[in-house]
N, C-alpha and C positions, 0 to 999 in steps of 0.2 A: 495485217504486220505489224509486230510492235514495232511502241514511238520509241525513239535513242531518246538520246537526254539535247541531243543537236537539236530536235525536229521541236523537242520542247522544249527549250530556247528562243528557236525561232519564233513560235506560235507569241513565246510570253513580251518578246522583243514587238512585233505587230501592235500587241494591245495595251502594252503598258506608254502614259504619257508621259512622264519628267523622265528628261533627256539623261539628268544622273542615272538611275536606272537602265535605260536606256546603257549608256555605257559601259557599267556597272555587267553587264546580261551578253554585254558584245567582249567585253577580253575574255568573260571567263566560257562563250561558244569557241574562241582562239584553242584556250587551255584546252579543250573536251578534243577539240577536231586534231589537236597537236599527236604522236602517234612515235614511242619511242622506235628506235631502230638503231641500230647497234648492230653496227658491224665487225665487232671484237669477236671470233668467235668459246667459245667457252671450253673451258678445261676437261673436259670431257669430250670435245669436238674433239679436240690434241689430239689429247689419246688415243680417239680412234682410229685420225689418220694413220698414228701409230702404227695402229692395230693390224688398219689395214694395208699398210705397206709392210707389214714382216706377210701378212697372209698371200699376199700377189708376188713374193718373195719366195713362199711353199709353196705355191699352186705350177702346176706340172702341166703341157696340152692336154695329159690324161688324165679324165676324172675324177674325181677323187670329192669325196661323201665328208660331212663336216664332222661327223666320229672319228678317220682316219686325221684331217686338219688338226680337229683337237689333242692328240694325239702327236703330232710333230711340230706345234706349236712352242716356243715355252713361255708360259707363265699360264695363270691363273683365271681362264678363262671360260665361261657357262657356253654350251653349246646353244642357245636361246642367243650370244652376243655375238657369235659367231656368225651364226643365220641370219641375226640382223647387218651385221657387216655387209655381208656375202649381197644379200639383199641389194645393199646401197652401193656397190660393187658395179653389181648385174645393170642399175640402173642407170648408172656412169658408163656401159657398154666396155667396158676392163673385162670384163667376168661373164662368161658363160653357162648357165645353168641347160643342164639336160635331163631328163626323168626319165630312167631306163627300171619297169617292174614294182613302180610307187616308191624310187631309193632317187634321193635326187643327186646329179654331180654336177661339179665343182671345177669347168678348165677356166684359163687363161685365153684372153680375148682375140 
């Protein structure tokens, strides 16, 4: 397993005798340990939530293919984008995916 920067700092702190250097290395270690977490959704995530809402409004209890869904949705979307959003909706349990003769159909859960 590769050594991380925090591990390297731990080794350096253990081997150094100078208190000032230990303080600086400890402060650096604390900075390295901080993780940047943002709870605010990105612009793309906000847009995708709107598209997901449109997909849910368009879907019925009957199975619909991605190609059919693209024709019904108002907007300039690619099949890849719609497929990715449908995969997210399936993971959330809002949409059901069924496969018949190698064709995927999506319907409301």
